[in-house]
N, C-alpha and C positions, 0 to 999 in steps of 0.2 A: 518255672522261673527262668528267665533268659540268662544266657551265658554272657556275663559282662567282661570276661577276660579277652574276648575277641576284639581285635582292633581293626578299624578300617584302614586300608592302605593310605599312606600319606602321599599327597601329590608332590611330584618332583619337578622342579623347574629346570629344564635342560637348556643350557646356553650353547647355542650352535655357533661354531667358528667357521667362517667362510673366507678362505684365503683369496686374495685379489685375483690370482691366476685362475682359480677354480670358478670364481664369480663371473669371469668372462664367458664361460661356457664353451662348448665345442659343437659345431654343426655336424650332424650325422644324417645319413640317408639310408642306412642299412643296419640291422641288428641281427646277430646270430645268437641263438640260444642253445645251450647244452645243459645236461643235468646228470647228476648221479643220484644215488639214494638219499644223500644228505644235503645236497646243495645244487643251486642253479647258477650257471655262469652265463652272463649276457655280455657279449662284445658289441660295442657301438662303433660303427665303421663309417668312414667317409669314402665314397666311391666317386672319383672324378669322371665325368663323361669322356668316353673314348680313350680311357687310360687302362692299361692292363693290370695295374697295381692298385690296391686299396689299403688304407691305413686304419688300424684300430686306434681310436681316439680315447676310449675308456673301456675298462673291463670291470663289471660289477659281479661279485660273488655273494650269493644270498641264500638264506635258508628257505626251504619250501614254504613254511608259514609266512615269512616276510614276502616272498615272491607272490603268493596268493593275495596278500594285502595290497601289494603294489599294483597288481592287475586290477583289483577292485577299485583302487584309487584312480588309476588311469581311465578305466571304464566310466566311472562317475564323472570325471572331469571332461571326457570326450562328449558324454551326453549333454552336459551343461554347455560346452562349447557349441555343439550343433544346435541347441535350442537358441543360442544367442546369434550365431553367425551363419547357420545353415548346414546342410548335410555335407560331410567330407567325402569326396569321391576318391575311392581307393583303386580305381581301375587303371589300366595302362601298365607299361612295363616297369619292372623294378629296376633300380639303378644298375645292378649287376647284369641284368638281361640286356641292357643297352650295349654292353661291351661285346655281346655276341653278334651284333649286326654290323 
C-alpha cells in the first residue's frame, strides 16, 4: 500500500528584482577565484590596457554546490554559443599579462 502522506514539493515562483544600476552590467576582462572549504569567492575585475591598476567591479561569494552548478550552466551556454557563432579562440595574452610588456 503506497504511503499517501508524502507530499510532492510545491513549485515556488521566485520574483527576481533587478535594480537599474545592476541591470546596466559591468564589463570585466579578468576573474580571480579563491576558495575555502565552505565557499568560493570570485572577483570580477576590469584591467585597462597599459595601466598598473585594476578595479574589482563585482565580488561573488558562493557555496561549492552552487559554484559547480554555475560552471555547468556556463559550459552549457558556451557550447550553445559556439554552435551558433563558431569557436571562441582563447589564445593570446591575458589582460594582466599585457601590463608586463
